[in-house]
N, C-alpha and C positions, 0 to 999 in steps of 0.2 A: 708733361704737365700742361703744355699749351693746348693740347687736344682736349683734355678734360675741361679746362677753363672755357674753351670755345663752345664745347657741348653744353656747359652750364649756362653760358650766355644765350645760346640758341634756344635752350629750353625755356629760359626766362622770357626771351623775346616772343616765343610762340604763345606762352601763357598770357603775356600782356596783350598780344594781338587778339587772342581769343576773348579776353575780358573786354577789350575795346569793341570788338564786334558784337558781343552780347549786350553791352550798354547801348550801342546804336540800335539794335533790334528792340530793346525795351523802350528807348526814346521814340522810335517809329511807331511802336504799338500804342504808346500813350498818346502820341500826336494824332494818329488815325482814329483812336477811340474818341477824341474830342471833336472830330469833324462832324458837323451837322449842318443842315440847311433849315433854320427855324422859320423862314418866311415861305409861304406857298409860292410856287412859280407863277410869275406875272400876277400875283395877288388873287389867284383863282380859288374857288371853293369846289371841292370834289364831291362826287356822288358815290356812296358805297355801292349802290345798285349797279351803276354803270361800271364801277371798278371791278365788281365781281364778274360781270359779263366779260370784261376785258381780260382779266387774269385767266378766266376759263377758256379763252379763245387762243388755242395754240398757234393759229396762223397769224395772229396779229401781235400778241405780246410775247409769245414763246415761254411764258412763265412755267407752265406745267410740263414743259419738256425736261426741266431740271428739278423743279420743286414739287412737293406734294402740298395739297391744301384741302380745305373742307368742301370737296366736290365729289360727293358719293356717286353722282351720275357718270363721272369720268373714271373708268377702270384703269386707264393707262396714264399714270403720273410719274414724273421723274423721281430719282433718288440720288442725284448727284449733288444736290444743294440742300440747305436747311429747309425744314418744313415751314411753310409760310405762317401757320398758326403759332408755332414756337417763336419765330422771328418777331411776329407782331407782339407777343407777350413780353419779349426781352427788350425791344427797341421802341423808342418814341417816334412820333411822326417826323420830326426833323432828321433823325438818324436814318429812318427808312427812306426818306426823300433823297438824302445824300447818297445812299447805296444804290438806289434806282437810277439816279441821274448819272452816276459814274462810280461803279464798285471798285474800279482799279485804284482809287485813292485810298482804299483800305487794304487791298491786296493786289499788287501789280501783276500777279500771276493768275488772277481770276479768269474764269471762262464766261462770266456773266457780261453780256454786252453793255456798253454805256447807253442807256436809253435816251438820254437827252444831250450828251456831249456830241459835238460834230467835228471837232478839230483833232488832228493828230491820229486819225484812224487809218488803218491799212485794209486792203482788200475790200473796198466798198465799190459797189456797182456805180458806174458813172452817173446813171440817172438818179441815184440816191445820195450822191455826195452833197454834204452840207445840210442834210435833212436829219432830224432826230428820228429814232425808231418810234417813239411815242411823243405826242404833242404835250405841251404844258398841262392842258386840261386833262388829258388821259392819265398823266402821271399823278395829278392831284386826285383823280377818281380812284386810281389804284391805292394811293395812300389812305383815302377815306375808307375803302374796303378793308385794308389791312388793319387800320385802327379799330374798325368795328369788330374785329376778331378778339380784341382784348377782353379778358374776363375780369370783372370787378374784384 
């Protein structure tokens, strides 16, 4: 009788742990969905034209290594990450900014680099330590470009 009771409690405990874990995932998903950065970095205004050039430059922004976008002239675009046009349709400027600055706040396992965060990074070349991948102006330019992709 003891064995059956123990198994019953073990099953109940596993079920409760599962439910607790699921509720933590839901809370994390809700919290990360609310993360945004409504104010432009350093109060800067972006240029969609400069942003397009930057996103299309694989050596500077790396965007097209993983993403696809409206660049018919570039035959080799990534397919590891969401299409930039679709992301621009789905997200507002403040949400896009938060993802570009540091996508790990939405998904800790992301392969997208934090373009503006400089703390807590590993495997950074000594000459690049403490420097963001993109400047505040460049990030605002990319945001302006992505926002320009929104269809009315």
